[in-house]
DOLOVO-832691 format. One record per residue: residue number from 1; residue in three letters; y, z, x of N, C-alpha, C, CB in turn. Coordinates in pm, whole numbers, plus 32768, in hexadecimal, padded with zeros to 4 digits. Glycine has a CB too. Layout:
BEGIN
SITE   num   residu   n_north   n_up   n_east   ca_north   ca_up   ca_east   c_north   c_up   c_east   cb_north   cb_up   cb_east
SITE   NUM      ala         Y      Z        X          Y       Z         X         Y      Z        X          Y       Z         X
...
***
This chain:
BEGIN
SITE   num   residu   n_north   n_up   n_east   ca_north   ca_up   ca_east   c_north   c_up   c_east   cb_north   cb_up   cb_east
SITE     1      met      7F89   8000     8055       8000    8000      8000      807C   8000     8059       8000    807B      7FA0
SITE     2      asn      80DA   7FA2     8041       814A    7F98      809C      81B5   7FFF     807D       8185    7F0E      8096
SITE     3      lys      8217   8008     80D5       827E    806F      80CE      82D3   8062     8051       82D6    8069      8148
SITE     4      lys      82F3   7FE6     8029       834A    7FD2      7FB5      8307   8001     7F34       8371    7F3F      7FA8
SITE     5      ile      8285   7FE9     7F28       823D    8017      7EB1      8239   80AF     7EAE       81AE    7FDD      7EAE
SITE     6      met      8226   80ED     7F24       8224    817E      7F2B      82AA   81B8     7EFF       8202    81AD      7FB8
SITE     7      met      8319   8178     7F29       839E    81A5      7F01      83B0   8195     7E6B       840B    8157      7F4C
SITE     8      trp      837A   8127     7E35       8384    810D      7DA5      8339   8177     7D57       834D    8082      7D83
SITE     9      val      82C5   81A1     7D88       8276    8209      7D46      82C3   828C     7D42       81EF    821C      7D8D
SITE    10      ala      8306   82AD     7DB2       8351    832A      7DB8      83C0   832D     7D51       838A    833F      7E43
SITE    11      val      8403   82BD     7D41       846E    82B6      7CDE      8436   82C3     7C51       84BD    8234      7CEC
SITE    12      met      83CA   8279     7C33       8390    827E      7BAE      835A   8309     7B8D       8320    8217      7BA3
SITE    13      ala      8330   8353     7BF5       82FC    83D9      7BDF      8366   8434     7BA4       82C6    8414      7C61
SITE    14      leu      83E3   8419     7BC5       8450    846B      7B90      8459   8462     7AF9       84D3    8440      7BCE
SITE    15      val      842E   83EF     7AC2       8436    83DD      7A31      83DF   8441     79EA       840C    834F      7A0B
SITE    16      ser      836C   8460     7A24       830F    84BA      79E0      8322   854A     7A0C       827F    848F      79FB
SITE    17      gly      839C   856A     7A3B       83BD    85F1      7A64      83D8   864B     79EE       8435    85F0      7ABF
SITE    18      pro      8422   86B9     7A03       842E    8720      799B      8490   8701     792D       8455    879D      79D8
SITE    19      ala      84D1   868E     792E       8538    8673      78CA      8504   867F     783D       8572    85EB      78DE
SITE    20      leu      8487   8653     7824       8451    8658      779D      83D7   86B2     7795       842D    85CE      776F
SITE    21      ser      83BC   8702     77FF       833D    874A      7804      8347   87DD     77DF       8301    873D      788B
SITE    22      ser      83BA   8808     77AD       83C8    8895      7787      836A   88B5     7713       8459    88B6      7761
SITE    23      arg      831D   891F     7723       82C1    8948      76BA      82C1   89E0     76B2       8231    8911      76D6
SITE    24      ala      8297   8A14     7642       8286    8AA4      7634      81F9   8ABE     7603       82F0    8AE3      75D4
SITE    25      gln      81B8   8B22     763C       812C    8B3B      761B      8115   8BD0     760B       80CF    8B02      7686
SITE    26      glu      80C6   8BF3     75A8       80A6    8C7F      7593      803C   8CA9     75F6       8077    8C99      7503
SITE    27      gly      8049   8D21     762B       7FE7    8D55      7689      7FCA   8DE6     7669       8019    8D47      771A
SITE    28      pro      7F70   8E26     76B4       7F4E    8EB1      769C      7FCA   8F08     76A5       7EE5    8EE0      76FF
SITE    29      gly      7FDD   8F5B     7642       804C    8FB9      7645      80CE   8F80     7613       805F    8FEA      76CD
SITE    30      gly      80CD   8F0B     75D7       814A    8ED7      75A2      815C   8E46     75C3       81BD    8F25      75D6
SITE    31      asp      81D8   8E15     75AA       81F7    8D89      75C1      823F   8D7B     7644       824B    8D4F      754F
SITE    32      glu      821B   8D14     768E       825B    8CFB      770E      827B   8C68     7719       8202    8D28      7783
SITE    33      glu      82E9   8C4B     775E       8308    8BC0      777B      82A5   8B92     77E5       839D    8BAC      77AA
SITE    34      ala      826C   8B1D     77D1       8207    8AED      782F      8221   8A5E     7853       817B    8AFB      77F4
SITE    35      gly      81FF   8A3C     78D1       820C    89B3      7901      8188   896C     78F4       823C    89AF      7991
SITE    36      met      8183   88EE     7923       810A    889E      7915      8096   88DD     7961       8121    8811      7946
SITE    37      ser      80B1   8927     79CB       8044    895D      7A1D      7FFB   89CF     79D7       807A    898C      7AA2
SITE    38      gln      8038   8A09     796E       7FFA    8A7B      792B      7F74   8A59     78EF       8055    8AAF      78BE
SITE    39      asp      7F69   89E3     78BB       7EEE    89BB      7876      7E9D   8958     78C7       7F0E    897F      77EE
SITE    40      gly      7EC2   894B     7946       7E7B    88ED      799C      7EC3   8868     799F       7DEC    88DA      796E
SITE    41      pro      7EB5   881B     7A0B       7EF9    879A      7A18      7ED7   873D     79A6       7ED6    8759      7A9A
SITE    42      gly      7F41   870E     7964       7F2E    86A6      7901      7F01   86D6     7878       7ECD    8647      7932
SITE    43      arg      7EF2   875A     7862       7EC7    8788      77DF      7F41   87AE     778D       7E66    87FE      77EB
SITE    44      pro      7F50   8778     7712       7FC4    8796      76C1      7FC4   8827     7696       7FC8    873D      7648
SITE    45      glu      803D   8862     768F       804B    88ED      766B      808C   88FD     75E4       809B    8935      76D4
SITE    46      met      8091   8978     75B5       80CD    8996      7534      8163   8989     7541       80A6    8A22      7503
SITE    47      gly      819D   8926     7503       822D    8913      7508      8270   895C     7496       8250    887F      7504
SITE    48      pro      82F7   8965     749D       8340    89A8      7432      8320   896B     73AA       83D6    89A1      744C
SITE    49      gly      82FB   89BF     734B       82E0    898F      72C4      8255   8955     72B2       8343    8929      72A0
SITE    50      met      8202   895A     731A       817B    8922      730F      8118   8992     72EC       8151    88DB      7394
SITE    51      asp      80C2   897A     7289       8058    89D9      726D      7FDA   89AD     72B5       8040    89E5      71D4
SITE    52      arg      7F70   89FB     72A3       7EF3    89DD      72EC      7EBB   8954     72C9       7E89    8A48      72CF
SITE    53      glu      7EC4   8932     7248       7E8E    88B1      721C      7EDA   883D     725C       7E93    88A6      7183
SITE    54      gln      7F60   884B     7262       7FB2    87E2      72A0      7F94   87D7     7335       8047    87FE      728A
SITE    55      met      7F7F   884A     7376       7F61    8849      7404      7EDE   8801     7420       7F5C    88D8      743B
SITE    56      met      7E77   881F     73CD       7DF6    87DF      73E1      7DFE   874A     73C7       7D8C    881E      7387
SITE    57      lys      7E4F   8724     7363       7E62    8696      7345      7EA5   8650     73BA       7EB5    8684      72C5
SITE    58      ser      7F07   8695     73F8       7F4E    865B      746A      7EF1   864A     74E1       7FC5    86B1      7491
SITE    59      arg      7E97   86AC     74F3       7E38    86A4      7563      7DDA   862D     7552       7DE7    8725      756E
SITE    60      lys      7DAD   8616     74D6       7D57    85A3      74BD      7DA3   8521     74D6       7D1F    85A6      742D
SITE    61      met      7E22   8520     74AC       7E75    84A9      74BE      7E8A   8489     7551       7EFC    84BA      7478
SITE    62      met      7E92   84F4     75A4       7EAD    84E2      7632      7E2D   84CC     7681       7EF9    8559      7668
SITE    63      arg      7DCB   848F     7644       7D4B    8476      7689      7D60   8415     76FE       7CE2    843D      7627
SITE    64      gly      7D0C   841F     775F       7D16    83C2      77CF      7CD9   833D     77AC       7CD3    83FB      784A
SITE    65      gly      7D12   82D2     77E0       7CDC    824E      77C9      7CA6   8213     7849       7D45    81F3      778E
SITE    66      pro      7C5D   81A5     7842       7C25    8167      78B8      7C91   8146     791D       7BD9    80E9      7892
SITE    67      gly      7C7E   8179     7996       7CDB    815A      7A01      7D60   81A2     79F9       7CF3    80CB      7A04
SITE    68      met      7D6B   8201     799B       7DEB    8243      7987      7DF3   82CC     79CB       7E06    8252      78F4
SITE    69      gly      7D8D   82F5     7A12       7D97    8370      7A5D      7D5C   83EA     7A19       7E23    838A      7A7C
SITE    70      gly      7D14   83D7     79A8       7CCF    8446      7969      7D23   848A     78FE       7CA8    84AA      79D1
SITE    71      pro      7CF5   84FF     78D0       7D39    8547      7864      7DCB   8561     7886       7CF2    85C9      7848
SITE    72      gly      7E1F   8561     781F       7EAD    8579      7835      7EFF   84FA     7831       7EC2    85BE      78B7
SITE    73      phe      7EBD   8487     783C       7F01    8407      7836      7EDB   83BF     77B5       7EDF    83B0      78B2
SITE    74      met      7F3C   837F     7776       7F1B    832B      7704      7ECE   82B2     7736       7F9A    8300      76B5
SITE    75      ser      7E7F   8278     76E0       7E33    8203      7709      7E91   818F     7726       7DCD    81DD      769C
SITE    76      glu      7E61   8131     7773       7EB1    80BB      7794      7ED9   8071     7715       7E63    805D      77F2
SITE    77      glu      7E7D   8065     76B8       7E98    801F      763B      7F07   8063     75EC       7E19    8015      75E7
SITE    78      asp      7EFF   80E9     75DF       7F63    8133      7594      7FEC   812E     75D9       7F37    81C5      7583
SITE    79      thr      7FEA   8136     765D       8068    8132      76A8      80B0   80AE     7694       804E    814A      773C
SITE    80      ile      8067   8040     76A2       80A2    7FBB      768D      80D3   7FAD     75FE       803B    7F4D      76AD
SITE    81      ala      8087   7FE2     759E       80AD    7FD7      7510      8131   801F     74F6       803F    8010      74B6
SITE    82      ile      8143   8094     752F       81BF    80DF      751B      8235   8098     755C       81B0    816D      7554
SITE    83      ile      821F   8066     75D5       828B    801C      7618      82AF   7FA0     75C8       8262    7FF5      76A7
SITE    84      lys      824B   7F5A     7596       8263    7EDF      754A      82AD   7EFD     74C8       81DE    7E98      752C
SITE    85      lys      828D   7F6C     7487       82CF    7F91      740A      8364   7FAD     7420       828B    800C      73CD
SITE    86      asn      8384   7FEB     7491       840E    8013      74A9      845F   7FB1     74FD       840E    8097      74ED
SITE    87      asp      841B   7F5E     754C       8461    7EFE      75A2      8404   7E89     75C3       8495    7F42      7625
SITE    88      pro      83F8   7E28     7568       839B    7DB8      757A      83B4   7D69     75FC       83A5    7D5A      7504
SITE    89      asp      8432   7D58     7620       8451    7D0C      769A      841D   7D53     7716       84E9    7CF7      76A7
SITE    90      phe      8431   7DD6     771D       83FE    7E21      778F      8365   7E22     778F       8435    7EB1      778D
SITE    91      ala      832A   7E2A     7719       8297    7E27      770F      8260   7DA6     774A       826B    7E37      767D
SITE    92      lys      82A4   7D37     7730       8278    7CB6      7767      8280   7CB8     77FE       82CD    7C42      772E
SITE    93      arg      82E9   7CF2     7835       82F8    7CFB      78C6      828B   7D53     7904       8382    7D33      78EB
SITE    94      val      826C   7DC0     78BD       8203    7E19      78EF      817C   7DD0     78EF       81FA    7E99      7897
SITE    95      glu      815E   7D89     7884       80DF    7D41      787C      80D7   7CD2     78E3       80CB    7D08      77F0
SITE    96      asp      8148   7C94     7904       814A    7C2D      796B      8125   7C65     79F4       81D4    7BEB      7971
SITE    97      leu      8147   7CE6     7A09       8127    7D25      7A8A      8090   7D2D     7AA0       8164    7DB1      7A91
SITE    98      arg      8045   7D2E     7A32       7FB3    7D37      7A3F      7F7C   7CC8     7A99       7F70    7D30      79B6
SITE    99      gly      7FB7   7C50     7A8C       7F89    7BE0      7ADD      7FD6   7BCE     7B5E       7F90    7B63      7A8F
SITE   100      thr      8058   7BED     7B5B       80AB    7BD3      7BD2      80AD   7C46     7C35       8138    7BB5      7BA7
SITE   101      ala      809F   7CC0     7C05       80A4    7D35      7C5F      804B   7DA3     7C24       8137    7D69      7C71
SITE   102      pro      7FC6   7D93     7C30       7F67    7DF2      7BF2      7F7C   7E83     7C1B       7EDB    7DCA      7C14
SITE   103      ala      7F9A   7E9B     7C9B       7FAC    7F24      7CCA      8027   7F63     7C88       7FBA    7F28      7D63
SITE   104      lys      8093   7F17     7C80       810C    7F49      7C41      80F6   7F5F     7BAC       8181    7EE8      7C58
SITE   105      tyr      80AB   7F05     7B6E       808B    7F11      7ADF      8040   7F93     7AC5       8036    7E97      7AB0
SITE   106      lys      7FDC   7FAF     7B15       7F8C    8028      7B02      7FE0   80A6     7B12       7F18    802A      7B65
SITE   107      met      8036   80A8     7B79       808B    811D      7B90      80ED   8132     7B1D       80D7    810F      7C13
SITE   108      leu      8129   80C4     7AEF       8189    80CB      7A82      8146   80FE     7A02       81C7    8042      7A69
SITE   109      leu      80CD   80CF     79E5       8086    80FB      796D      8060   818E     7976       8008    80A7      7957
SITE   110      gln      803B   81BD     79EC       8019    824A      79FC      8092   82A3     79E1       7FE3    8264      7A89
SITE   111      met      8104   827F     7A1F       817D    82CD      7A0A      81AB   82C6     7979       81ED    829C      7A67
SITE   112      ser      81A4   824F     793F       81D0    823B      78B5      8179   828A     7854       81CD    81A6      7891
SITE   113      gly      80F5   8287     786A       809A    82CE      7812      80B4   8363     7811       800C    82B5      783C
SITE   114      lys      80D2   839A     7885       80EF    8429      788E      8170   844B     7844       80FA    8454      7921
SITE   115      leu      81DB   8401     785F       825C    841C      7822      8259   8407     778B       82C8    83C5      7861
SITE   116      leu      821C   8399     775F       8218    837C      76D0      81C4   83E1     7683       81E1    82EF      76B8
SITE   117      gly      815A   8412     76C3       810B    847A      7684      815C   84F8     766D       8090    849A      76D9
SITE   118      met      81AB   8520     76D2       81FF    8596      76C5      826D   857D     765E       823C    85BC      774C
SITE   119      ala      82A5   8502     765E       830F    84E3      75FF      82DC   84EB     7570       8347    8457      761A
SITE   120      arg      8263   84BA     7557       822B    84BE      74D0      8213   854E     74A3       81A8    846E      74CA
SITE   121      met      81EE   85A3     7500       81D6    8630      74DE      8256   8678     74B6       8196    8677      7553
SITE   122      gln      82C9   8643     74DD       8346    8684      74B9      835E   8683     7422       83BB    8641      74FF
SITE   123      gln      8324   8621     73DE       8331    8617      734D      83C3   8616     7322       82E8    868A      7309
SITE   124      glu      8414   85CF     736D       84A1    85BE      734F      84BF   852A     733E       84FA    85FD      73BD
SITE   125      glu      850C   850A     72D9       852E    847E      72BF      857E   8445     7333       857D    8471      723C
SITE   126      gly      8557   83D1     7361       85A1    838C      73CA      8574   83AA     7457       862F    83AD      73BE
SITE   127      val      8526   8415     7469       84FC    843A      74F1      84A1   83D0     752E       84B5    84C2      74F0
SITE   128      glu      8444   839D     74DE       83E8    8337      7510      8433   82BA     753C       8380    8314      74A5
SITE   129      lys      8494   828F     74EA       84E4    821A      750C      8535   8232     758A       8540    81F6      7498
SITE   130      asp      856F   82A9     7596       85BB    82CA      7610      8560   82C9     768A       85FD    8354      7601
SITE   131      ala      84E6   82FB     767A       8488    82FF      76EA      8467   8272     771B       8408    8348      76C3
SITE   132      val      8451   8217     76BD       8435    818C      76E3      84AD   8150     772A       8411    8137      7666
SITE   133      arg      8524   816C     76F7       859C    8137      7737      85AF   8170     77C3       8618    8155      76E1
SITE   134      met      858F   81F0     77D5       8599    822D      7859      8539   81EB     78BB       857C    82C4      7851
SITE   135      ile      84BF   81D0     788D       845D    818D      78E3      8490   8103     790A       83D4    8182      789C
SITE   136      ser      84C4   80BB     78A8       84F9    8035      78C2      856C   8038     7926       8527    7FF5      783F
SITE   137      leu      85C7   8097     7913       863B    80A2      796D      8611   80CD     79FA       86A1    8106      7935
SITE   138      glu      85B3   8129     7A03       8583    8152      7A88      8545   80DA     7AD0       851B    81C6      7A7B
SITE   139      phe      84F9   808D     7A85       84BA    8016      7ABF      8525   7FB2     7AEB       8459    7FD5      7A5A
SITE   140      asp      8586   7F98     7A93       85EE    7F36      7AB2      8643   7F60     7B29       8648    7F20      7A39
SITE   141      thr      8668   7FE0     7B2F       86BE    800C      7B9C      8675   8004     7C22       86EE    809B      7B84
SITE   142      arg      85F3   8022     7C1F       85A6    8017      7C9C      859A   7F85     7CC8       8519    8056      7C8B
SITE   143      glu      8582   7F2D     7C68       8577    7E9F      7C89      85FC   7E67     7CBA       8547    7E51      7C10
SITE   144      leu      866A   7E91     7C7D       86EE    7E64      7CAB      870B   7E96     7D37       875D    7E95      7C4A
SITE   145      ser      86E0   7F11     7D53       86F3    7F48      7DD9      86A9   7EF5     7E42       86C4    7FDA      7DDE
SITE   146      leu      8630   7ECA     7E20       85E4    7E76      7E7C      8626   7DED     7E8D       8554    7E65      7E49
SITE   147      arg      865D   7DB7     7E20       86A3    7D37      7E27      8721   7D43     7E7B       86C6    7D04      7D9B
SITE   148      tyr      8765   7DB2     7E6F       87E2    7DC7      7EB9      87CA   7DC3     7F4F       8822    7E4E      7E92
SITE   149      asp      875C   7DFE     7F7A       873C    7E01      8009      872D   7D74     8042       86BB    7E50      8021
SITE   150      lys      86FC   7D16     7FF0       86E1    7C8F      8021      874F   7C2B     7FFB       865C    7C5F      7FE9
SITE   151      ala      87B0   7C57     7FAA       8816    7BFB      7F76      887D   7BD5     7FE0       885C    7C38      7EFF
SITE   152      ser      88B9   7B63     7FC9       8928    7B38      801F      89A3   7B8A     7FFB       8944    7A9F      8011
SITE   153      asp      8A05   7B88     8054       8A80    7BD3      803A      8AC3   7BA5     7FB9       8AE1    7BC5      80AF
SITE   154      ala      8AB6   7B24     7F9A       8AF6    7AED      7F21      8AB5   7B23     7EA1       8AEE    7A53      7F22
SITE   155      asp      8A34   7B43     7EA7       89ED    7B72      7E30      89EB   7C0A     7E22       8960    7B3F      7E32
SITE   156      lys      8A0A   7C4F     7E8D       89FD    7CE1      7E8B      8A5A   7D24     7E27       8A18    7D19      7F14
SITE   157      lys      8AD3   7CF0     7E15       8B30    7D2F      7DB8      8AFB   7D2B     7D29       8BB9    7CEA      7DBE
SITE   158      ala      8AC5   7CB7     7CFE       8A90    7CAB      7C76      8A19   7D08     7C62       8A66    7C19      7C5A
SITE   159      ile      89C4   7D11     7CC7       894F    7D69      7CBE      897C   7DFB     7CB6       88F0    7D55      7D36
SITE   160      lys      89E0   7E1E     7D07       8A12    7EA8      7D07      8A51   7ECB     7C80       8A79    7EBC      7D78
SITE   161      asp      8A9A   7E6D     7C45       8AD7    7E86      7BC2      8A6B   7E9B     7B57       8B32    7E10      7B9B
SITE   162      ala      8A03   7E48     7B5B       8996    7E56      7AFB      894F   7EDC     7B0F       8932    7DE2      7B09
SITE   163      leu      893C   7F00     7B8C       88F9    7F7E      7BAC      894B   7FF5     7B7B       88E0    7F89      7C43
SITE   164      arg      89CF   7FEF     7B8F       8A26    805B      7B62      8A1E   806D     7ACA       8AB8    803F      7B8D
SITE   165      gly      8A1F   8000     7A80       8A17    8008      79EF      8995   8047     79BF       8A25    7F7F      79B2
SITE   166      lys      8926   801F     79FB       88A4    8056      79D2      8897   80E9     79FA       8831    8004      7A11
SITE   167      leu      88CD   810C     7A6D       88C9    8198      7A97      891C   81F0     7A3A       88FA    81A5      7B28
SITE   168      gly      898C   81B9     7A0A       89DE    8204      79AC      8994   821F     792A       8A5E    81BA      7990
SITE   169      glu      894F   81B9     78F7       8901    81CA      787D      888E   822B     7893       88CC    8143      784C
SITE   170      leu      884D   8221     7906       87DE    827A      7926      880E   830A     792E       879B    8250      79A9
SITE   171      phe      8884   831D     7967       88BF    83A4      7970      88D0   83DF     78E3       8947    83A1      79BA
SITE   172      asp      8905   838F     7887       891B    83BE      77FE      8898   83E4     77BA       8963    8353      77AB
SITE   173      leu      882F   8394     77D1       87AD    83B2      7794      8771   8432     77CD       874C    833D      77A9
SITE   174      lys      877F   8444     784F       874B    84BD      788E      8796   8538     785B       8755    84B4      7926
SITE   175      asn      8819   8529     7849       8868    8598      7813      883C   85BA     7784       88FF    8576      7815
SITE   176      arg      8820   8552     7734       87F3    8569      76AC      876E   85B3     76AC       87E7    84E4      7660
SITE   177      ala      8716   858E     7709       8695    85D2      7713      86A8   8664     773B       8639    858C      7779
SITE   178      gln      8706   867E     7796       8721    8707      77BF      875C   8758     774D       877F    8709      7837
SITE   179      glu      87B3   871A     76FE       87ED    875F      768A      8780   8784     7625       8857    8707      7647
SITE   180      leu      8722   872A     7613       86B3    8747      75B7      865E   87B9     75ED       865C    86CA      75A2
SITE   181      arg      864A   87B9     7670       85FE    8826      76AD      8643   88AC     7698       85EA    880B      7743
SITE   182      val      86C8   88AE     76AB       8714    892A      7697      870A   8956     7604       87A8    8916      76BF
SITE   183      lys      8713   88F6     75A9       8708    8914      751B      8683   8956     74FB       8719    8894      74C7
SITE   184      his      8617   891F     7533       8593    895A      751C      8589   89E5     755A       8526    8900      7554
SITE   185      met      85C2   89F6     75D0       85BC    8A77      7612      860B   8AE0     75C4       85F1    8A6C      76A2
SITE   186      glu      8681   8AB9     758F       86D0    8B16      7540      8685   8B3F     74C1       8758    8AD8      751C
SITE   187      lys      8644   8ADF     7482       85F7    8AFB      740A      8584   8B5B     7429       85C1    8A78      73CC
SITE   188      glu      8543   8B41     749B       84D3    8B96      74C2      8502   8C22     74E7       8486    8B58      7536
SITE   189      met      8574   8C2B     7529       85AA    8CAF      754D      85CB   8CFF     74CF       8629    8C9F      75A4
SITE   190      ala      8602   8CBC     7469       8622    8D01      73EC      85A3   8D36     73AA       866E    8CA4      738C
SITE   191      arg      8537   8CE5     73B0       84B8    8D0F      7376      847E   8D86     73C4       8455    8C9B      7374
SITE   192      leu      8486   8D7E     7448       8453    8DEB      749B      84A1   8E6C     7483       8459    8DC5      752F
SITE   193      arg      8526   8E5E     7474       8578    8ED4      745A      8554   8F15     73D5       860E    8EAE      745C
SITE   194      lys      853E   8EC1     736F       8517    8EF5      72EB      8491   8F3D     72F3       8510    8E82      7284
SITE   195      asn      8431   8F02     733B       83AE    8F41      734C      83B9   8FC7     7394       834F    8EE5      7398
SITE   196      leu      840E   8FCA     73FA       8420    9046      7446      845D   90B3     73EF       8478    902D      74C1
SITE   197      asp      84C1   908D     739F       8500    90EF      7346      849B   9124     72E0       8579    90B0      72FE
SITE   198      asn      8446   90C9     72AB       83E1    90F3      724A      837B   9152     7289       839A    9079      7211
SITE   199      arg      8359   9137     7307       82FA    9190      734D      8335   921B     735D       82D5    9156      73D6
SITE   200      lys      83B6   9221     737D       83F6    92A4      738E      83F7   92F1     730B       8486    9293      73C3
SITE   201      leu      8412   92AC     729C       8417    92EC      7219      838D   931D     71EC       8451    928C      71B2
SITE   202      asn      8325   92DA     721B       829C    92F9      71EF      8248   9338     725D       8258    927B      71BE
SITE   203      lys      828A   937A     72BB       8244    93B5      732D      81D1   9410     7301       82A5    9404      7383
SITE   204      asp      81EE   9470     72A8       8187    94D1      7280      810E   948B     7242       81C1    9537      721D
SITE   205      lys      8126   9429     71ED       80BA    93E1      71AA      8066   9393     720F       80F2    9383      713F
SITE   206      ile      80A9   9350     726E       8062    9300      72D3      800F   9359     732D       80C5    92AE      7326
SITE   207      val      8049   93C9     7358       8001    9426      73AF      7F88   945E     7366       805D    9498      73DE
SITE   208      gln      7F99   9481     72E6       7F2A    94B8      7298      7EB9   9452     7288       7F5A    94E7      720E
SITE   209      gln      7EDD   93D5     726D       7E78    936B      7260      7E2A   935B     72E1       7EBA    92E6      7238
SITE   210      arg      7E71   935C     7351       7E2E    934D      73D2      7DD6   93C6     73F1       7E94    9339      7442
SITE   211      leu      7E07   943C     73CD       7DB9    94B6      73E2      7D37   94B2     7391       7E0B    9533      73BB
SITE   212      asp      7D42   9485     7312       7CCB    947C      72BE      7C67   9419     72F7       7CF2    9453      722F
SITE   213      gln      7C99   93A9     732F       7C3F    9346      736C      7BF6   9380     73E3       7C8D    92CA      7396
SITE   214      met      7C3F   93C7     7437       7C05    93FB      74B3      7BA8   9471     749E       7C73    9423      7511
SITE   215      thr      7BB9   94B8     742D       7B64    952A      7411      7AF5   9509     73AD       7BB6    959B      73DC
SITE   216      gly      7AF7   948B     737A       7A90    9462      731C      7AA1   949C     7291       7A0D    9488      7351
SITE   217      glu      7B17   94CF     7273       7B2E    950E      71F2      7B74   94AE     718F       7B81    958D      7204
SITE   218      gly      7B94   9438     71BC       7BD8    93D9      7165      7B74   9393     7108       7C25    9373      71B7
SITE   219      tyr      7BA9   934F     70A5       7B54    9307      7046      7B2D   927F     7080       7B9B    92F6      6FBE
SITE   220      gly      7AB0   925B     706F       7A83    91D4      7095      7A99   9171     7026       79EF    91D5      70BC
SITE   221      trp      7A73   90F6     703F       7A85    908C      6FD9      7A26   90A1     6F66       7A6F    9001      7016
***
């Protein structure tokens, strides 16, 4: 694998970073904010507003597909379908890579599958479309950067202008994703605060229930 492809992979990896991966998961002793590593690499976690049934449905949806790197990635077919639904022109470019640049195609599909899976789990209108646009912009900016390196002085200004415009749009999308993450975190903090207050109000009852369990004096089912 040559140096330019390796650089391209590093840039694309940023797309599947924490911008859309904020999750909250219940654990022993209460609710805790958890990252992707809490449930193992690539396993979807309980997001804000998700019940157990929704979580299990999301896990099934995030099944691994052939050549997609195993569990945690959407299948190649599903990934292409989502991209095509939200951006048919970009989907055509991605499919063209299958024949012209197989290694790049595979890397792009892996990164896209991960990000789109997380975006779908957000269960927020517009997030999936934004995710596809972010993938497209990341791809375009990297390709423009490679073109700039080889361009003549006469062409560099036009390429730089195009790159600046796409980077500006990408910045706005990333900010929107961060705002959504903050919104979810604020909602989760409010829920955690309410739970904590309820625990304080019901201390005696909770302690008694636990005491009955540990002494075998509580009622069974």
